[in-house]
One Martini backbone bead per residue (centre of mass of N, CA, C, O) as a GRO file, in nm:
protein
   74
    1MET     BB    1  -1.421   1.852  -1.166
    2ASN     BB    2  -1.323   1.486  -1.186
    3ILE     BB    3  -1.452   1.327  -0.934
    4LYS     BB    4  -1.425   0.990  -0.807
    5VAL     BB    5  -1.446   0.693  -0.710
    6LEU     BB    6  -1.122   0.624  -0.560
    7ASP     BB    7  -1.013   0.893  -0.532
    8SER     BB    8  -0.770   1.108  -0.458
    9VAL     BB    9  -0.763   1.363  -0.198
   10ALA     BB   10  -0.738   1.700  -0.089
   11LEU     BB   11  -0.766   1.904   0.160
   12ALA     BB   12  -0.883   2.257   0.160
   13ARG     BB   13  -0.941   2.232   0.477
   14ASP     BB   14  -0.993   2.252   0.793
   15LEU     BB   15  -1.097   1.976   1.044
   16PRO     BB   16  -1.087   1.984   1.377
   17GLU     BB   17  -1.326   1.783   1.457
   18TYR     BB   18  -1.128   1.542   1.303
   19GLY     BB   19  -0.812   1.605   1.287
   20LEU     BB   20  -0.790   1.788   1.024
   21GLN     BB   21  -0.588   1.903   0.746
   22LYS     BB   22  -0.474   2.075   0.518
   23GLY     BB   23  -0.374   1.816   0.277
   24ASP     BB   24  -0.508   1.580   0.348
   25LEU     BB   25  -0.552   1.243   0.268
   26GLY     BB   26  -0.807   1.097   0.059
   27VAL     BB   27  -1.098   0.884  -0.015
   28VAL     BB   28  -1.340   0.820  -0.233
   29VAL     BB   29  -1.657   0.635  -0.151
   30GLU     BB   30  -1.866   0.865  -0.245
   31SER     BB   31  -2.132   1.001  -0.454
   32TYR     BB   32  -2.319   1.315  -0.472
   33GLU     BB   33  -2.577   1.478  -0.586
   34PRO     BB   34  -2.412   1.739  -0.722
   35ASP     BB   35  -2.148   1.790  -0.474
   36GLY     BB   36  -2.096   1.517  -0.317
   37LEU     BB   37  -1.878   1.360  -0.061
   38GLU     BB   38  -1.723   1.064   0.051
   39VAL     BB   39  -1.451   1.069   0.291
   40GLU     BB   40  -1.155   0.889   0.363
   41PHE     BB   41  -0.945   0.893   0.655
   42VAL     BB   42  -0.613   0.759   0.706
   43GLU     BB   43  -0.397   0.611   0.895
   44ALA     BB   44  -0.092   0.454   0.904
   45SER     BB   45  -0.232   0.194   1.047
   46GLY     BB   46  -0.536   0.187   0.886
   47ASP     BB   47  -0.710   0.364   1.039
   48THR     BB   48  -0.987   0.542   1.077
   49ARG     BB   49  -1.034   0.882   1.131
   50ALA     BB   50  -1.246   0.964   0.886
   51LEU     BB   51  -1.596   1.009   0.780
   52VAL     BB   52  -1.682   1.249   0.527
   53THR     BB   53  -1.904   1.494   0.428
   54LEU     BB   54  -1.853   1.671   0.120
   55ALA     BB   55  -1.761   1.915  -0.085
   56LEU     BB   56  -1.591   1.991  -0.361
   57SER     BB   57  -1.466   2.258  -0.221
   58ASP     BB   58  -1.308   2.074   0.013
   59VAL     BB   59  -1.144   1.974  -0.238
   60ARG     BB   60  -0.867   1.827  -0.424
   61GLU     BB   61  -0.679   1.733  -0.654
   62VAL     BB   62  -0.423   1.518  -0.719
   63GLY     BB   63  -0.104   1.574  -0.812
   64ALA     BB   64   0.185   1.458  -0.966
   65HIS     BB   65   0.362   1.690  -0.779
   66ASP     BB   66   0.284   1.606  -0.518
   67MET     BB   67   0.355   1.589  -0.174
   68LEU     BB   68   0.412   1.365   0.063
   69ALA     BB   69   0.316   1.338   0.417
   70VAL     BB   70   0.402   1.327   0.765
   71ARG     BB   71   0.211   1.367   1.065
   72PRO     BB   72   0.140   1.421   1.364
   73GLU     BB   73  -0.072   1.399   1.593
   74SER     BB   74  -0.325   1.655   1.691
   0.00000   0.00000   0.00000
């Protein structure tokens, strides 16, 4: 994976402690060697839902054919 700062990523697993679900869209705001990322997840209002430090294995690149969706707050 070639993920860098400001890339959009999709969450690869649920993070219930943050109210996040697999597939939620986030933006990489920092990268840590060798495989760490700081990812911000934002609500439709523009408010930050969570700022989480994750491993590369916790996210996936967003593909050109991925569908975006809106889900109610869980």
